[in-house]
N, C-alpha and C positions, 0 to 999 in steps of 0.2 A: 588541528593537523588535520589535513588534508589523508582520506584515505590515502591509499597505494590504488586501491583497487581503480577507485571515482577519478585518479588520475592517469592507469591501465586502459582506462572504456574512450579517453580523452583524446586517445592515439585510433582510438579506431575507427578501420575503413566500413565496415558493415554496413547500410542506410538501412539496419535492425537494430544500431547498433544500442538500440536510445529505450528499444525493448528488451533487449536484451539484457541490460542492465533494471530497469524494470522488473521482469519479466525473476532478478534473480535477487530485488527487495522483497516481494513479496513472498518468494522462498523463504523470511527470514521472517517478513509480518508472520505468513501461515504457524511456522515452526512455534514460533511466540503465542500467539490465539491459542497451540487447541496445549499448550503448558498452562496457559492462564484461557479458557476463555469467556473471560469475564468483563478480559479485553472490551471484546464486540462492544459493551457501551460505546467504546471512542467510537467511530464512525458516524452513529445514529448522535451522538453531539456536536461532535461537526459538521454533521452536513440538515440540521437544528436552526443550528448561528450563521453557517455563508449562505443558507438558500434568501437571504434579504440585499448581500448584493452582490449578486452569484447576473452574473450572462445568461440570458435564455439560453442558449448556447448550453451554458452550466445546468444551471435549474434541469436542463430535458438530461444530464449524465445522472448528476444526483439522485431524480427523481428514479432512478433505473439503477442503481448502487440500491438508495432506500428501497425498495422491491426484493431487488436480491436480500438484502441483510433481517430485513419486515418473516420471507419468505424460507427463507430455505433453510433450513437445519443447520450447524454449528458445520458437519462434517461438504456437507456443500459449501458451503463462507469458501473454505480452506482451500478444495475445489480449483471452485473456480479461479483463485486466486490466483491459482497458480497455470492454467491451463493452457491452452499455447491454440485458444479460440481467438473469431476475431474478436468476434462479446469483449473480450479479459481481455485481450490489446490492446479494446480501444480505452475501455476501462482504468489500466493500468496507465496507461498514457498519459492521464491528464486528473490523473486523482491518486498520484503516491503520498499525496500529506494529509488523504483523507483517516488516514490510520497513524496518524500523530496527535500525544494526548501533550499538552502548553500545561507549563508549570515543576513546583516538587515535584517529586514521586514518580516523575515520565517512568513508563514502564514500558513506553512502543513508540518510544522518541527514533528519527532516521538517524540521525550519527549514531544512538544510544545502541541500534540493528546489526551498524557496520561491522561498528567497534566487536560484538559479541559473532557475524557469523566469519569475520576475520581470526578470529582470536580462541575460537570455535568452542565456544562457550552456548550459542544455540545445536 
């Protein structure tokens, strides 16, 4: 079933609606990471896999994410995820799936985050 939040955003008229939606998602991601900092290993794992098939443009974005993840404290990463800075907006817009884990026991999947956010679990 499609989340009501996603349906509402389909009718959104603001030019920056994708950033609004992406930021809301990353607020949920940050909350989940705050509860379990070990989940910070997920994006590094995904970057290692995806770099092999990425376009040159995406590789630049992947390198930037890797630098942020490798040199920032967990709290700095959480702040960056929800920041309104131009860099954060750019990286959020193209990298939402960076934070997903595949397979059984997925503790940081997008669908689960939306459900948890809408149902007051996070």
